Backbone bond lengths (Angstrom), bond angles and torsions (degrees), N, CA, C in turn:
res aa  C-N    CA-C-N  psi(-1)  N-CA   C-N-CA  omega(-1)  CA-C   N-CA-C  phi
1 L - - - 1.510 - - 1.662 111.58 -
2 F 1.338 114.38 -42.02 1.365 118.77 -174.68 1.567 105.95 -68.36
3 A 1.394 115.48 -34.57 1.536 114.74 178.35 1.480 109.41 -68.34
4 L 1.306 124.37 -37.24 1.398 127.23 179.71 1.543 111.89 -61.31
5 R 1.303 119.10 -34.03 1.450 120.02 -178.21 1.520 112.39 -103.56
6 K 1.261 124.82 -0.07 1.420 125.67 -167.91 1.599 109.19 -66.57
7 T 1.367 112.06 -52.64 1.546 110.30 -172.72 1.571 109.00 -75.13
8 T 1.300 119.53 -33.42 1.463 115.90 177.30 1.550 113.77 -69.87
9 N 1.304 111.94 -35.36 1.514 114.29 175.91 1.492 111.09 -68.97
10 A 1.322 122.35 -30.16 1.486 123.69 172.78 1.485 114.26 -67.88
11 A 1.345 120.34 -23.32 1.473 122.61 177.62 1.388 111.30 -72.39
12 N 1.453 119.65 -27.31 1.454 122.00 170.18 1.610 109.89 56.07
13 L 1.179 113.33 49.14 1.486 118.17 178.78 1.606 109.68 -121.42
14 A 1.261 111.60 150.78 1.626 115.01 -177.21 1.488 111.72 -48.19
15 Y 1.357 119.37 -48.81 1.415 118.77 -173.66 1.411 117.69 -78.39
16 T 1.295 119.27 3.42 1.585 127.97 168.79 1.315 114.65 -97.87
17 K 1.439 116.80 -9.25 1.507 119.44 178.90 1.578 111.08 -97.16
18 W 1.319 114.27 162.88 1.403 119.28 177.36 1.578 107.71 -107.22
19 D 1.308 117.61 133.16 1.387 126.28 172.79 1.562 108.34 -85.21
20 D 1.270 115.56 157.61 1.495 121.16 -177.87 1.586 109.47 -68.03
21 D 1.287 117.10 -24.96 1.479 115.52 -178.12 1.492 114.85 -95.60
22 E 1.301 117.36 14.06 1.462 123.66 -178.37 1.482 115.20 -66.39
23 V 1.314 117.44 133.62 1.529 121.75 165.99 1.535 104.50 -129.00
24 V 1.527 107.33 126.27 1.424 118.78 -174.09 1.537 111.47 -101.51
25 L 1.260 119.12 139.10 1.398 123.11 176.76 1.551 109.97 -109.99
26 V 1.355 120.96 124.98 1.403 123.31 177.76 1.520 106.98 -98.75
27 A 1.356 115.10 96.02 1.513 119.49 -177.72 1.440 114.91 -91.27
28 M 1.276 115.86 -14.05 1.634 119.08 -176.49 1.523 103.77 -102.47
29 P 1.381 110.44 160.96 1.516 115.54 -176.52 1.569 110.09 -60.16
30 C 1.366 117.43 158.44 1.421 119.90 178.70 1.508 113.51 -84.13
31 S 1.300 113.58 -5.16 1.424 119.59 172.15 1.617 111.94 -83.18
32 H 1.269 114.42 -0.12 1.457 123.44 -175.26 1.669 103.68 -113.85
33 I 1.248 113.58 136.07 1.430 118.68 178.92 1.490 115.98 -59.20
34 G 1.351 115.58 -21.18 1.510 121.80 179.01 1.560 107.12 -79.08
35 G 1.238 120.77 -23.77 1.505 122.29 169.70 1.509 116.36 -84.95
36 T 1.303 112.46 -50.17 1.509 119.33 -176.26 1.462 108.72 -66.44
37 G 1.351 116.63 -48.95 1.505 113.51 -177.12 1.416 116.44 -60.44
38 L 1.234 119.84 -48.27 1.491 126.17 -179.70 1.464 112.95 -55.81
39 G 1.372 109.65 -49.56 1.644 115.26 -174.90 1.502 106.07 -68.97
40 V 1.345 120.56 -47.35 1.412 121.54 -172.55 1.600 108.22 -57.48
41 T 1.282 114.54 -52.05 1.458 121.09 -171.49 1.606 110.05 -63.91
42 A 1.387 115.33 -37.61 1.463 120.41 173.49 1.500 110.12 -57.87
43 I 1.336 118.84 -58.71 1.443 124.40 -173.47 1.685 106.12 -62.79
44 G 1.364 114.60 -34.75 1.455 111.67 175.86 1.480 117.93 -71.55
45 S 1.426 116.15 -12.53 1.297 125.94 178.95 1.449 112.78 -92.48
46 G 1.446 116.35 0.26 1.428 121.99 -175.11 1.436 114.98 75.51
47 L 1.289 121.92 27.28 1.474 127.76 -173.94 1.473 111.31 -113.13
48 P 1.259 117.53 146.55 1.544 115.86 177.85 1.543 111.68 -76.74
49 A 1.400 114.32 150.62 1.390 121.10 -177.09 1.515 110.61 -139.06
50 Y 1.200 118.51 129.51 1.567 123.06 176.26 1.472 104.67 -95.32
51 V 1.296 116.18 136.68 1.454 121.64 -177.52 1.608 107.62 -121.53
52 L 1.357 113.30 115.18 1.555 114.54 176.77 1.570 103.99 -78.38
53 A 1.347 112.67 127.80 1.468 120.21 166.54 1.549 113.23 -59.00
54 E 1.297 116.51 -33.43 1.441 122.39 175.67 1.492 106.11 -150.85
55 F 1.353 117.62 139.88 1.360 121.41 172.81 1.534 117.33 -63.20
56 T 1.334 118.73 115.22 1.474 123.38 166.46 1.449 112.10 -135.42
57 P 1.336 122.23 150.97 1.381 124.93 176.09 1.453 115.62 -54.21
58 D 1.344 117.28 -47.70 1.551 125.21 179.81 1.531 107.57 -60.89
59 G 1.420 115.58 -41.99 1.533 113.13 -178.24 1.580 110.19 -65.49
60 L 1.305 113.51 -42.59 1.580 114.55 -176.99 1.519 103.98 -70.00
61 F 1.187 127.86 -42.45 1.467 127.45 179.73 1.435 111.53 -62.38
62 D 1.359 124.26 -44.44 1.447 125.12 174.53 1.567 109.81 -63.75
63 S 1.197 119.39 -39.82 1.514 117.47 178.50 1.498 115.15 -63.35
64 I 1.348 110.88 -37.14 1.547 113.51 174.21 1.590 115.09 -67.53
65 E 1.260 112.16 -40.04 1.510 117.30 -176.68 1.371 114.11 -75.97
66 K 1.464 115.42 -51.28 1.490 122.57 -174.19 1.509 112.84 -85.20
67 G 1.397 114.72 -25.50 1.479 115.57 -170.21 1.563 107.96 -106.64
68 G 1.242 120.93 -5.44 1.461 122.11 -176.03 1.517 117.07 67.55
69 V 1.199 121.79 30.55 1.485 126.05 -172.53 1.418 108.46 -57.44
70 T 1.434 114.17 137.50 1.450 122.22 -174.11 1.590 108.50 -104.32
71 R 1.265 113.75 -35.19 1.590 123.27 -178.22 1.429 115.93 -152.76
72 F 1.329 110.68 149.96 1.529 115.12 174.19 1.590 103.05 -156.07
73 F 1.434 105.43 167.88 1.452 116.57 174.90 1.477 109.88 -114.19
74 I 1.342 117.45 144.97 1.427 119.66 -170.79 1.624 104.21 -158.16
75 V 1.363 111.21 155.14 1.426 119.41 177.01 1.610 113.12 -94.52
76 P 1.296 118.22 148.49 1.346 116.89 -178.11 1.413 120.73 -54.40
77 A 1.301 123.07 -27.71 1.524 130.89 175.00 1.600 104.84 -58.99
78 A 1.231 112.84 -42.33 1.448 118.09 -168.72 1.573 109.20 -79.61
79 L 1.338 115.05 -32.93 1.365 120.81 171.60 1.454 113.64 -61.56
80 H 1.411 117.53 -38.46 1.450 121.85 -179.36 1.637 105.08 -71.85
81 I 1.243 120.46 -33.00 1.442 125.00 176.49 1.587 107.48 -60.37
82 L 1.273 113.52 -48.48 1.498 119.05 -175.36 1.496 109.26 -60.17
83 L 1.315 118.15 -44.19 1.531 120.30 -171.98 1.611 104.98 -73.74
84 Q 1.238 121.88 -18.85 1.509 120.11 178.19 1.498 110.23 -82.96
85 H 1.299 119.24 -16.10 1.472 125.40 -175.92 1.521 111.60 -71.85
86 P 1.297 119.83 139.01 1.494 119.39 -174.74 1.597 115.27 -72.54
87 R 1.456 111.29 -19.05 1.483 113.53 173.12 1.418 118.39 -83.70
88 C 1.353 116.42 -10.26 1.525 123.01 -177.76 1.541 112.76 -48.66
89 S 1.300 115.46 -47.56 1.444 117.07 -178.01 1.567 115.76 -82.08
90 Q 1.295 113.13 -2.54 1.522 116.15 -174.04 1.602 109.81 -103.74
91 V 1.340 115.71 -9.16 1.461 118.18 -177.82 1.526 115.02 -85.14
92 D 1.416 110.82 143.46 1.515 119.54 -177.74 1.488 108.13 -81.27
93 Y 1.274 122.88 107.43 1.531 126.22 179.00 1.461 111.10 -100.83
94 S 1.233 120.94 19.85 1.431 126.34 -177.12 1.595 117.12 -59.92
95 R 1.397 114.72 -30.53 1.344 116.18 175.31 1.640 115.44 -90.49
96 L 1.319 112.48 -7.80 1.482 118.61 -175.38 1.559 110.37 -74.45
97 K 1.281 118.78 118.83 1.392 123.39 -179.11 1.537 120.76 -93.07
98 Y 1.416 109.16 -48.81 1.356 116.77 -179.14 1.619 108.99 -134.21
99 I 1.427 111.17 139.29 1.457 116.50 160.45 1.453 109.47 -112.64
100 L 1.339 120.31 124.35 1.345 130.98 178.86 1.518 107.25 -95.73
101 Y 1.276 120.72 130.55 1.451 122.66 177.16 1.589 121.09 -142.09
102 G 1.229 120.57 149.85 1.387 120.63 -174.92 1.535 113.07 175.01
103 A 1.260 114.57 -159.20 1.622 122.29 175.86 1.509 109.69 82.22
104 A 1.339 118.89 -7.79 1.546 123.56 178.35 1.439 111.14 -160.16
105 P 1.303 126.56 147.13 1.310 121.86 165.23 1.549 122.64 -52.36
106 I 1.357 122.61 143.01 1.493 124.00 -170.48 1.548 106.42 -113.72
107 P 1.226 118.58 122.46 1.495 116.04 168.70 1.487 114.80 -60.29
108 L 1.341 114.65 132.62 1.480 122.56 -178.48 1.485 115.38 -49.01
109 E 1.250 119.24 -43.28 1.491 125.88 -177.70 1.543 108.66 -67.02
110 L 1.312 117.52 -35.22 1.512 121.97 177.57 1.558 106.46 -68.59
111 L 1.387 121.21 -46.81 1.348 120.48 176.33 1.536 116.36 -56.01
112 R 1.325 114.87 -44.66 1.464 120.48 176.41 1.429 113.20 -55.87
113 E 1.382 119.58 -49.20 1.378 128.18 -179.18 1.667 107.42 -59.96
114 C 1.259 117.80 -42.47 1.464 124.93 175.45 1.551 111.56 -56.98
115 I 1.205 115.21 -53.96 1.457 122.27 -179.44 1.494 107.26 -55.71
116 Q 1.306 121.49 -54.64 1.457 123.91 177.26 1.529 116.13 -55.74
117 M 1.323 116.33 -40.81 1.408 119.20 -171.20 1.628 106.62 -80.77
118 F 1.270 124.24 -46.52 1.421 124.51 -171.50 1.484 114.22 -86.34
119 G 1.383 123.46 -18.65 1.339 123.50 173.49 1.535 115.83 63.53
120 C 1.381 119.46 17.08 1.473 114.11 -177.50 1.531 106.38 -119.75
121 Q 1.275 120.00 -170.42 1.367 123.80 175.37 1.632 115.82 -80.73
122 F 1.319 122.46 141.46 1.355 120.22 179.00 1.528 106.92 -114.43
123 I 1.349 113.41 145.25 1.523 128.40 176.12 1.465 107.77 -128.38
124 Q 1.268 120.46 118.53 1.518 121.03 164.57 1.545 111.69 -84.93
125 N 1.307 120.34 126.63 1.408 129.12 175.94 1.551 110.73 -105.39
126 Y 1.268 115.73 125.58 1.529 118.83 177.87 1.543 105.45 -119.91
127 G 1.336 117.21 125.59 1.424 120.75 175.98 1.549 108.59 176.75
128 M 1.350 117.76 -171.31 1.365 120.24 178.66 1.460 109.15 -154.65
129 T 1.458 109.33 173.20 1.478 106.45 -179.87 1.491 120.19 -66.42
130 E 1.279 112.06 -22.46 1.594 119.79 178.54 1.442 105.01 -76.37
131 T 1.281 126.49 -4.41 1.524 123.25 174.27 1.529 111.64 -119.44
132 T 1.388 114.81 20.00 1.532 120.76 -172.45 1.463 110.70 46.98
133 G 1.305 116.05 43.49 1.475 118.55 165.49 1.476 108.33 102.26
134 T 1.414 110.38 -140.19 1.548 118.98 -162.46 1.589 108.01 -70.40
135 I 1.352 117.56 134.00 1.326 125.65 174.45 1.551 105.30 -121.16
136 V 1.219 129.53 -33.60 1.464 134.88 -177.41 1.525 105.53 -125.61
137 M 1.365 104.07 144.56 1.583 111.90 -175.35 1.511 107.17 -147.79
138 L 1.444 110.02 134.73 1.445 121.19 -179.53 1.529 102.93 -102.00
139 P 1.291 129.44 112.91 1.383 131.84 -167.50 1.598 109.00 -81.34
140 P 1.420 115.39 163.07 1.340 117.45 179.87 1.576 117.45 -55.54
141 E 1.363 114.03 -37.59 1.514 123.71 -178.96 1.474 108.74 -60.73
142 D 1.286 126.21 -18.47 1.435 127.09 -179.90 1.390 114.80 -99.13
143 H 1.457 117.60 2.91 1.439 119.82 176.47 1.669 108.53 -103.94
144 D 1.409 107.77 92.09 1.401 116.90 -174.94 1.584 104.16 -110.35
145 P 1.329 111.59 109.92 1.505 112.49 -178.14 1.624 116.32 -59.76
146 N 1.232 111.39 -16.40 1.472 118.41 -171.81 1.580 110.65 -90.25
147 G 1.385 113.92 5.72 1.474 114.18 165.75 1.575 117.37 122.46
148 N 1.287 119.25 22.68 1.449 120.01 172.24 1.445 109.56 -58.76
149 P 1.309 118.51 120.39 1.533 118.79 -179.44 1.468 114.92 -65.68
150 R 1.362 117.78 -17.63 1.401 120.31 174.51 1.570 117.94 -67.68
151 M 1.391 114.03 -16.04 1.415 121.14 172.51 1.513 109.78 -60.38
152 R 1.295 121.00 -18.71 1.472 121.57 173.23 1.543 114.25 -81.18
153 S 1.228 116.14 -7.74 1.438 119.42 -177.57 1.544 112.83 -95.25
154 A 1.393 114.71 169.75 1.421 119.09 176.57 1.552 107.52 -90.71
155 G 1.260 117.62 -18.48 1.480 121.39 -179.77 1.523 114.97 120.50
156 K 1.269 114.48 -150.24 1.489 123.18 -176.08 1.581 104.59 -121.46
157 P 1.458 109.60 146.28 1.529 110.33 174.64 1.480 117.12 -62.60
158 L 1.303 116.15 151.25 1.356 122.23 -174.04 1.558 106.51 -85.10
159 P 1.358 122.11 156.89 1.499 126.61 -178.31 1.525 108.49 -47.23
160 G 1.372 112.60 131.23 1.520 117.70 174.97 1.575 113.14 91.16
161 V 1.444 115.53 -7.00 1.409 119.71 -173.58 1.615 104.55 -100.60
162 E 1.237 115.70 133.32 1.653 119.81 168.10 1.422 106.49 -102.16
163 I 1.390 115.65 139.78 1.494 120.29 174.02 1.569 104.26 -128.38
164 K 1.192 115.46 142.44 1.512 118.03 169.05 1.542 106.88 -148.32
165 V 1.324 111.43 160.81 1.548 115.76 -178.62 1.625 103.66 -117.13
166 V 1.182 117.75 128.57 1.508 120.55 -173.91 1.598 110.80 -116.32
167 D 1.354 110.33 136.64 1.472 105.88 -178.74 1.454 113.54 -89.50
168 A 1.408 123.12 -164.37 1.447 124.83 -169.13 1.473 112.75 -67.95
169 D 1.439 115.20 -24.45 1.438 122.44 179.09 1.465 118.33 -87.04
170 G 1.402 112.54 0.30 1.425 118.48 179.69 1.464 118.04 87.49
171 N 1.489 113.91 10.24 1.409 125.33 -173.63 1.629 105.96 -98.64
172 E 1.332 112.57 147.32 1.446 114.43 176.23 1.596 112.57 -64.83
173 A 1.323 118.50 121.89 1.423 117.03 179.88 1.530 117.35 -75.24
174 P 1.332 111.58 147.88 1.588 113.21 -178.06 1.558 105.84 -64.59
175 T 1.314 111.33 168.01 1.517 121.43 179.87 1.657 108.42 -60.75
176 G 1.238 112.41 133.37 1.562 117.84 175.97 1.508 109.71 91.09
177 E 1.321 117.92 -12.18 1.542 121.31 -174.37 1.674 106.24 -91.47
178 V 1.389 113.44 131.10 1.421 114.93 176.85 1.520 115.45 -81.42
179 G 1.423 109.96 136.22 1.422 119.87 -178.69 1.411 109.08 -153.48
180 E 1.351 118.88 -168.80 1.474 123.51 174.62 1.497 112.00 -84.46
181 V 1.299 117.42 131.62 1.505 122.55 179.20 1.515 107.78 -78.63
182 W 1.439 111.76 129.57 1.445 119.04 176.19 1.576 103.51 -121.01
183 T 1.334 117.64 149.94 1.408 124.09 -176.86 1.632 110.27 -137.84
184 R 1.363 115.88 137.97 1.422 114.83 171.98 1.630 107.99 -134.38
185 S 1.292 110.74 133.69 1.595 112.56 173.69 1.585 99.06 -162.95
186 S 1.386 112.02 171.48 1.472 119.68 172.96 1.505 113.96 -68.22
187 N 1.313 117.39 -9.14 1.417 120.48 -179.08 1.643 106.02 -85.68
188 N 1.301 121.63 -9.13 1.393 119.28 -173.76 1.541 111.58 -68.49
189 M 1.236 118.30 153.27 1.512 125.96 177.07 1.530 112.65 -62.36
190 V 1.285 119.13 153.59 1.325 127.48 174.13 1.546 106.02 -76.46
191 G 1.313 118.20 -42.73 1.367 121.68 -177.91 1.616 110.85 170.16
192 Y 1.254 119.24 175.56 1.478 124.66 178.02 1.526 104.18 -84.93
193 W 1.344 118.06 130.46 1.427 123.30 -176.84 1.645 108.49 -63.34
194 N 1.374 112.17 118.53 1.490 120.62 176.69 1.526 112.38 61.97
195 L 1.286 119.24 26.58 1.496 123.73 177.16 1.473 109.50 -129.61
196 P 1.232 115.37 73.23 1.533 116.65 -173.35 1.498 115.04 -66.38
197 D 1.375 115.58 -38.11 1.554 121.21 174.93 1.446 113.31 -56.71
198 A 1.397 111.61 -51.12 1.572 116.14 -179.45 1.483 113.36 -66.17
199 T 1.379 120.41 -30.22 1.361 127.34 173.88 1.573 108.96 -65.73
200 E 1.238 119.53 -49.25 1.485 125.52 176.87 1.520 115.15 -55.75
201 K 1.398 111.57 -36.32 1.541 115.17 -176.48 1.596 107.91 -82.14
202 T 1.326 116.10 -19.89 1.571 116.48 -176.97 1.488 113.70 -102.26
203 L 1.374 120.65 -32.85 1.354 126.72 -174.09 1.486 115.79 -110.98
204 T 1.276 122.88 122.61 1.529 128.03 175.83 1.408 109.84 -74.65
205 N 1.330 113.91 166.41 1.469 121.54 179.33 1.467 114.27 -68.55
206 D 1.306 114.50 -28.78 1.480 123.34 176.53 1.525 113.78 -96.73
207 G 1.297 116.30 19.67 1.526 119.08 165.97 1.429 116.19 91.71
208 W 1.290 123.56 3.26 1.476 124.03 176.99 1.581 112.85 -80.07
209 V 1.269 111.01 129.37 1.550 116.47 174.31 1.517 110.01 -94.01
210 K 1.318 116.12 123.05 1.463 122.03 -179.55 1.602 102.13 -89.74
211 T 1.535 109.13 112.77 1.375 115.67 -177.00 1.438 123.44 -73.79
212 G 1.275 117.19 -17.15 1.415 120.91 -178.64 1.563 108.94 83.57
213 D 1.263 119.48 3.30 1.413 121.27 -173.88 1.609 110.53 -103.37
214 A 1.255 117.17 139.85 1.474 116.88 178.60 1.512 107.72 -97.92
215 G 1.267 116.54 133.95 1.544 119.16 -176.02 1.445 115.09 -162.23
216 Y 1.324 122.15 -169.18 1.434 124.26 172.69 1.534 108.71 -154.77
217 M 1.461 113.84 163.57 1.508 118.02 173.84 1.420 105.79 -106.21
218 D 1.296 116.72 149.21 1.434 123.21 169.44 1.509 114.55 -92.93
219 E 1.319 121.23 176.67 1.376 121.35 179.38 1.576 118.92 -65.25
220 D 1.326 115.18 -15.52 1.442 123.82 176.39 1.495 118.34 -97.70
221 G 1.456 114.88 1.92 1.403 115.90 175.44 1.503 111.24 94.41
222 Y 1.340 120.73 5.72 1.472 121.39 178.38 1.512 106.63 -87.78
223 L 1.470 109.95 142.80 1.471 115.85 178.03 1.546 113.28 -99.70
224 Y 1.375 114.68 135.58 1.437 115.98 -177.36 1.518 106.51 -114.64
225 I 1.253 124.97 129.73 1.445 125.66 179.92 1.502 109.17 -104.20
226 H 1.320 112.11 123.28 1.590 117.00 178.59 1.526 105.37 -86.14
227 D 1.306 123.24 -53.01 1.483 120.28 -170.27 1.505 103.58 178.86
228 R 1.362 112.23 177.93 1.452 119.76 168.39 1.633 112.16 -65.63
229 V 1.287 117.41 142.14 1.403 115.63 -179.54 1.480 112.17 -63.35
230 K 1.310 112.42 -38.83 1.498 120.21 -178.50 1.515 112.68 -61.35
231 D 1.420 116.93 -27.41 1.431 118.65 -178.82 1.451 118.46 -86.33
232 L 1.359 113.36 0.06 1.482 119.11 178.94 1.405 113.21 -57.39
233 I 1.392 118.26 132.95 1.507 125.86 179.47 1.584 103.83 -103.06
234 I 1.337 116.28 127.03 1.463 124.25 172.40 1.549 106.58 -102.31
235 S 1.246 114.51 105.47 1.573 118.49 -179.20 1.459 109.70 -118.26
236 G 1.250 116.35 111.89 1.511 119.94 178.14 1.614 108.17 61.65
237 G 1.297 114.18 36.84 1.456 113.60 176.08 1.580 112.27 83.58
238 E 1.425 117.43 -9.51 1.490 119.36 -177.75 1.541 109.31 -101.65
239 N 1.385 115.52 137.85 1.407 118.74 -179.70 1.643 105.87 -83.19
240 V 1.360 105.93 131.67 1.487 112.21 177.80 1.577 106.19 -126.93
241 Y 1.311 117.85 123.62 1.470 126.12 177.47 1.496 115.24 -94.78
242 P 1.349 118.26 110.44 1.445 122.36 -170.49 1.541 111.19 -44.67
243 A 1.315 115.96 -44.98 1.523 115.18 -174.64 1.490 112.76 -54.75
244 E 1.319 120.47 -40.14 1.382 124.36 179.95 1.540 116.31 -58.77
245 V 1.431 111.22 -43.99 1.443 120.52 176.16 1.550 107.26 -65.17
246 E 1.258 117.29 -48.60 1.560 121.46 -174.23 1.555 109.38 -60.51
247 S 1.456 112.88 -36.24 1.481 113.04 177.73 1.585 115.90 -71.00
248 A 1.407 108.92 -29.13 1.446 112.30 173.27 1.496 112.38 -68.47
249 I 1.235 123.02 -39.80 1.470 128.10 178.61 1.480 110.77 -71.85
250 Y 1.274 123.14 -34.83 1.445 124.75 179.82 1.536 109.22 -58.34
251 G 1.264 118.31 127.31 1.462 126.61 -176.86 1.381 110.24 108.84
252 H 1.348 121.24 -7.56 1.515 116.65 165.66 1.485 113.87 -56.57
253 P 1.301 120.01 135.52 1.552 117.38 -172.33 1.490 111.43 -63.31
254 D 1.232 122.97 -16.42 1.559 120.60 -175.16 1.455 113.25 -109.22
255 V 1.351 117.02 -1.75 1.473 121.85 -176.98 1.558 114.78 -100.49
256 L 1.281 114.59 115.04 1.564 115.99 175.28 1.415 114.19 -79.82
257 E 1.428 119.08 -44.70 1.382 123.87 179.24 1.522 110.95 -150.13
258 V 1.241 120.23 154.19 1.475 126.83 -174.77 1.572 113.96 -147.30
259 A 1.373 113.86 139.60 1.346 118.86 174.07 1.553 104.56 -133.75
260 V 1.368 109.51 144.91 1.496 117.91 -173.34 1.523 110.60 -115.33
261 I 1.286 123.60 127.72 1.425 123.77 -172.37 1.628 103.15 -132.53
262 G 1.302 112.49 163.21 1.494 120.41 170.36 1.636 109.25 -99.79
263 V 1.199 120.53 134.47 1.449 131.25 174.48 1.524 111.88 -119.09
264 P 1.378 119.65 153.81 1.258 125.20 -179.52 1.566 110.65 -63.54
265 D 1.391 111.32 142.86 1.448 114.91 -177.77 1.647 104.17 -148.71
266 P 1.317 116.29 136.58 1.445 115.72 -177.44 1.526 110.71 -77.35
267 K 1.206 116.62 -25.99 1.592 121.85 179.96 1.426 114.08 -82.43
268 W 1.441 118.70 -49.29 1.418 126.54 -167.58 1.521 107.53 -101.14
269 G 1.260 126.56 -9.82 1.478 127.73 -164.60 1.520 111.54 80.70
270 E 1.268 113.08 -64.56 1.482 123.15 170.76 1.511 114.22 -121.84
271 A 1.234 119.38 136.62 1.513 119.16 170.35 1.561 108.36 -113.76
272 V 1.297 106.31 147.57 1.559 118.59 -178.84 1.548 108.23 -73.69
273 K 1.234 120.86 124.52 1.510 123.11 173.45 1.471 107.66 -126.44
274 A 1.303 114.93 138.89 1.585 122.99 179.79 1.537 101.75 -108.60
275 V 1.342 117.83 128.35 1.438 126.22 171.63 1.535 103.88 -104.02
276 C 1.294 118.55 118.87 1.415 131.56 -170.21 1.517 111.80 -115.33
277 A 1.457 119.05 131.84 1.495 116.60 165.79 1.510 101.90 -113.79
278 P 1.422 113.46 139.72 1.425 123.13 -178.31 1.533 115.77 -73.92
279 K 1.310 117.05 153.74 1.423 120.11 166.92 1.559 112.10 -67.05
280 P 1.292 118.50 156.36 1.513 119.85 -177.71 1.564 111.99 -55.56
281 G 1.279 111.63 120.63 1.522 108.26 176.63 1.461 112.65 96.02
282 A 1.394 120.99 -15.74 1.493 124.81 -171.63 1.486 106.72 -95.60
283 A 1.329 114.27 159.50 1.485 124.48 171.33 1.478 105.97 -121.53
284 I 1.326 118.83 135.63 1.468 123.74 -176.98 1.467 109.33 -96.60
285 D 1.176 117.69 123.16 1.544 125.81 171.80 1.587 109.78 -89.15
286 P 1.291 124.39 99.85 1.381 120.75 -178.62 1.630 114.99 -45.33
287 D 1.304 116.98 -46.00 1.485 119.63 -177.06 1.504 107.86 -59.48
288 S 1.387 114.78 -34.53 1.526 115.68 -174.72 1.620 107.71 -70.28
289 V 1.411 114.18 -35.12 1.523 112.05 -179.88 1.504 108.46 -75.28
290 I 1.180 125.86 -36.63 1.489 131.65 173.56 1.585 107.19 -51.73
291 A 1.311 117.63 -51.90 1.394 127.44 -178.88 1.465 109.09 -60.08
292 W 1.260 117.04 -48.06 1.505 123.11 -176.24 1.630 111.01 -64.48
293 A 1.314 114.51 -40.56 1.373 120.38 175.16 1.452 114.15 -64.00
294 R 1.411 117.40 -39.80 1.380 125.17 -178.02 1.486 113.88 -58.62
295 E 1.466 114.75 -31.02 1.465 120.91 -175.16 1.555 108.53 -77.77
296 R 1.357 117.49 -16.43 1.400 118.03 -170.46 1.514 119.98 -118.94
297 I 1.390 113.92 -11.40 1.501 115.54 174.07 1.590 108.17 -137.71
298 A 1.436 110.97 175.71 1.388 114.01 -176.80 1.545 114.25 -72.01
299 P 1.376 116.68 152.45 1.507 116.53 -164.48 1.553 112.74 -62.28
300 F 1.439 118.21 -23.52 1.481 116.70 178.23 1.545 111.97 -78.42
301 K 1.195 119.98 -5.79 1.484 124.42 178.56 1.531 113.83 -93.97
302 V 1.376 110.70 -21.99 1.407 118.93 -176.62 1.497 113.21 -60.04
303 P 1.438 121.53 131.52 1.467 116.25 -179.24 1.417 114.30 -57.92
304 K 1.313 120.92 148.35 1.418 123.54 176.50 1.494 113.61 -90.44
305 S 1.464 110.77 -13.77 1.470 119.76 -177.82 1.477 109.67 -158.52
306 I 1.418 116.46 157.04 1.374 124.97 179.13 1.444 113.41 -124.02
307 D 1.294 118.76 131.10 1.557 117.97 174.01 1.597 103.95 -110.55
308 I 1.226 120.68 145.25 1.416 127.57 175.21 1.502 115.19 -115.28
309 I 1.381 116.91 121.87 1.464 117.17 -178.62 1.450 106.43 -134.26
310 E 1.341 119.25 170.17 1.477 121.58 -176.15 1.451 114.03 -75.56
311 A 1.357 118.45 -30.26 1.576 120.12 -178.46 1.573 104.90 -163.18
312 L 1.351 112.58 144.43 1.395 116.49 174.94 1.588 115.44 -73.31
313 P 1.195 121.80 144.28 1.551 120.52 172.93 1.455 113.47 -69.03
314 R 1.215 126.30 134.59 1.380 127.30 178.93 1.502 111.15 -140.80
315 N 1.380 117.47 157.32 1.517 121.99 178.03 1.512 106.51 -91.48
316 P 1.365 120.66 179.62 1.373 122.24 -169.68 1.469 113.27 -64.30
317 S 1.456 114.58 -20.47 1.434 113.68 -177.86 1.552 115.09 -92.38
318 G 1.364 108.81 3.21 1.496 113.61 179.29 1.457 119.37 99.90
319 K 1.487 117.19 -5.83 1.473 122.09 -177.00 1.495 108.57 -78.08
320 I 1.331 115.76 142.25 1.479 125.95 -176.64 1.568 103.68 -67.55
321 L 1.300 119.88 133.78 1.375 126.58 169.77 1.487 114.62 -86.88
322 R 1.376 116.03 80.43 1.469 121.84 -167.70 1.538 106.25 -68.00
323 K 1.489 113.53 -36.27 1.520 110.23 -177.95 1.461 112.05 -59.82
324 D 1.364 121.44 -30.69 1.435 122.72 176.53 1.556 112.09 -60.83
325 L 1.350 114.64 -43.78 1.493 124.74 179.62 1.496 107.09 -64.02
326 R 1.316 117.67 -45.76 1.515 115.35 -174.35 1.480 112.42 -80.20
327 A 1.250 121.59 -21.78 1.514 120.69 -174.62 1.441 117.17 -47.76
328 P 1.398 120.62 -52.19 1.414 120.46 -175.53 1.614 111.14 -56.77
329 Y 1.228 117.40 -36.51 1.518 123.91 -172.35 1.588 107.45 -76.47
330 W 1.270 118.62 -33.40 1.507 120.19 -174.26 1.474 109.13 -100.12
331 E 1.265 119.71 9.17 1.629 121.72 178.05 1.679 102.54 -57.23
332 G 1.222 111.31 137.04 1.584 118.02 176.96 1.513 113.67 87.85
333 Y 1.300 117.59 -15.97 1.578 121.01 179.34 1.464 104.33 -83.54
334 D 1.345 115.17 151.24 1.452 124.95 -178.72 1.615 108.16 -79.82
335 R 1.279 113.61 -27.91 1.578 120.91 177.13 1.446 108.00 -145.64
336 Q 1.370 112.21 160.91 1.487 121.14 -177.01 1.589 108.34 -87.57
337 V 1.231 122.63 41.53 1.379 123.74 174.66 1.596 107.21 -148.15
338 N 1.311 122.10 135.33 1.424 121.26 -172.68 1.488 111.63 -113.75
């Protein structure tokens, strides 16, 4: 409990403190640090907490209206689901103070829609179970719906947390250059229980945790997350991060959700493919999606093809199961890179 609160307490900011009238909602699975961390710290502070056995829009809306919830943590995919629900615009959010979000990159347009809909303060939390939760935070004052470029970032490290970006050779990358994000603090894990090989791959001898996330730091110390390193697509020698392409496609009038993957291609090595699910009653025209993306991102990042499915596969915490989407295309290959 003390570890969960140590870094946020050290920040000594209004939004990291708990008021006596707080009511917390645990909307994420308790196997996820976003569920466990928030719930345990609330109870440890003597505050009530509602726990959803399973995330559903109605369950969350009922907790807000009937339970007087003041803050909760949620993943971007679940926020998107809430916005699509017919009850979303009818709920009274007057007691809601903060929505904390994280665990995956969020499209900027989705974040703007959420700020307008819920009318509360937003905080991005970046962290992982291996770091006992949040290590980087984007505060409410950086959430400007009119276009603050820092809304694309994960925020700045909390007190006592070191962050660096490392290139493929293991050297610290210059400001603005993408590499793997490493972190070190007293909140880091000692290791994985009875998994020495996994521990050795993730934890360095001098205490740095390799997050597996690709990102960069700006000149003001803000961290920007591109995507998971393992999800990187290399097409014609160019690096393509799925989250950037997904963010470009998000907002297309017929697309409810989208996941971008790399598939084998004899010319490019890997080709960018977007897998889209339509909004209710909509029909997706693949050429329209490609044209939409072409107006928003560099040509080499534009999907070469579009698949249309009813819904994207997700795990219990809402993260897209890209390996399930990739599997049919990489069957028969020794490795999922070409």
